[in-house]
N, C-alpha and C positions, 0 to 999 in steps of 0.2 A: 504493500503501500503506499501509495505517495503521503509525504508528509508535506504540512500546509506551505514550506519553508521551498520546497520542491515543485508544488504546483505554482506559486508563484513567481518563481525563477523560471519556470516552463514558458509562462504566459507573458510575462516581460522579455523574452528571447524571442519567441514569435513575435510581438509588436516590435521589436526591434528588428527583426528579418522584413517585416511588412513595411516602418519608416523609410528604409533602405531604398524599398521597390519606389515608393512613392515618389519621394526627393530625385531618384533618378527621371523616373516618369513625366514628372513634372518641373523638372528644369531645374530644381532646386538646390541649386549647387550648397551653400551654405545650408541645406539643413541637412547634410552629410557631417557636420559636428556634432549633431545630437545623436549619429549612430559611431562612430568612429571616436577612438580614444586621440587627442593630440598626436600622440608617436607612433601611428596604427604605420604598417607596409600594408599596400593596396596593390594585389599584381592579378594583370589581365592580359601577362602576358599570352600564355596557353592559346589563349583566343583572339589573339593580334594587336590584342591592345597593351597598355603601358604598364609600368613599373613604376612606383613610386612613393612618396608620402603621400596625406590627406590632404594637404596644400597643393602641392605640385599634379595630383589625380584631379581634386576640384579646379583647376586653372584649364589643364589639358582637357575636361569631359566639356565642355561648352564648344570646343574646334571641330571633337572627335563626334558629336550628336549631332551637329550641325548638319550633315547631308541625312542628316532620317529625321523626318517631320511628323512620323510618329511610331510608336514602342511600348511593349508593355512587358514589364517585368515581373512574372507571374510565378511564387517561390509555393512549393508546397514539399513534402512529405521529407520533412530535419529530420535525423537522424542525431542527437544530441548525447553529449557524457559531460555530464555535471560532473565536478569538484570541487566544493566548497564555494572559493568568492572567484573561479574560473572555469571555463569550459570548451568543451569542442564541441563543434557540429558541421555536419556534411548535409547541405540542403540541394533538391533539385530547382533548377529555374526554366523554363518554358517562358525562351524570348521571342514573339514574331514581332519585327520591324518591315520597315518599311522606308526603302531606298530612292531618294528621288536623283536621279542622273542629275547632270547639267545640261542635258538636252531637256530637260521639266519631265521626262516621264519616271511613273514609281514602278518599282517591283517591291513586291511583298516577299518576305525571306524567315527562317525559323532557325534556329537556334537551343539547342540542346545543351543544359552543362549543369554543373557542381559547385555550388559557394564552399569551398572548406575554410571554416572560420576557427579562429582563437580568440573567447569571448572572455574577456572578465568585468566582475563585479567592480563599479565606479561608485564614488560617493553621489553622480549624478545619475544611476543605475546601470544596465546591461550595458555594456559598450564593445563593439570589435576592435580587438588589437592588430589580429592578422587580417587579411581575404583572399584567398588564395579562388583564380575560375580556375577548372578543370572542363576540359572541354570535352562535349559527350558528342554531337553530333552537329550535322548543317545540311540544311535543306534547301538548296535554289536561294545561293549568294550571287547575286551580281560582282559582275568586275567592277572594283571598284580602288581607285588612287588610293595609295599606302595614307593613314593619315600622320601628323606630323610628331615626332618623338616629345615624348614627356618633356624632356632637356631642350625644347623648344619655347615652350613654354612660359610665359612670366608669370609667376604664383603670385595671388592677388594680396 
């Protein structure tokens, strides 16, 4: 039987993962400050993205996501291992996206991956200290020019 603390922790972490998805989908890059620890490392490199600090990723995301007029980050099926004030999780992400080419033509494609996270309890609640995107599959991905590397972005 789950303790009340474990029930609370699981619900808070579920909310944290949802806040990340909404921050990304609403292009609320500053909302990521309420998701990650200030010293978090975010690694999207396996799926073709960048790796960096929260500040670096917040500067990179507006440029990287500009070519996509619509996307949805749908998270589910989290495997969670709680250990006091820390936790590890692996969460399924289904990510339909719309790519808009330079010619104005739009193409829908899908990506399936897992988020592998290290989480910590802070004074402000649970936060992600490390996030790694593990590639699963991609379907109907258009040819796209490369996204500038994170080092070319100016942190806000």
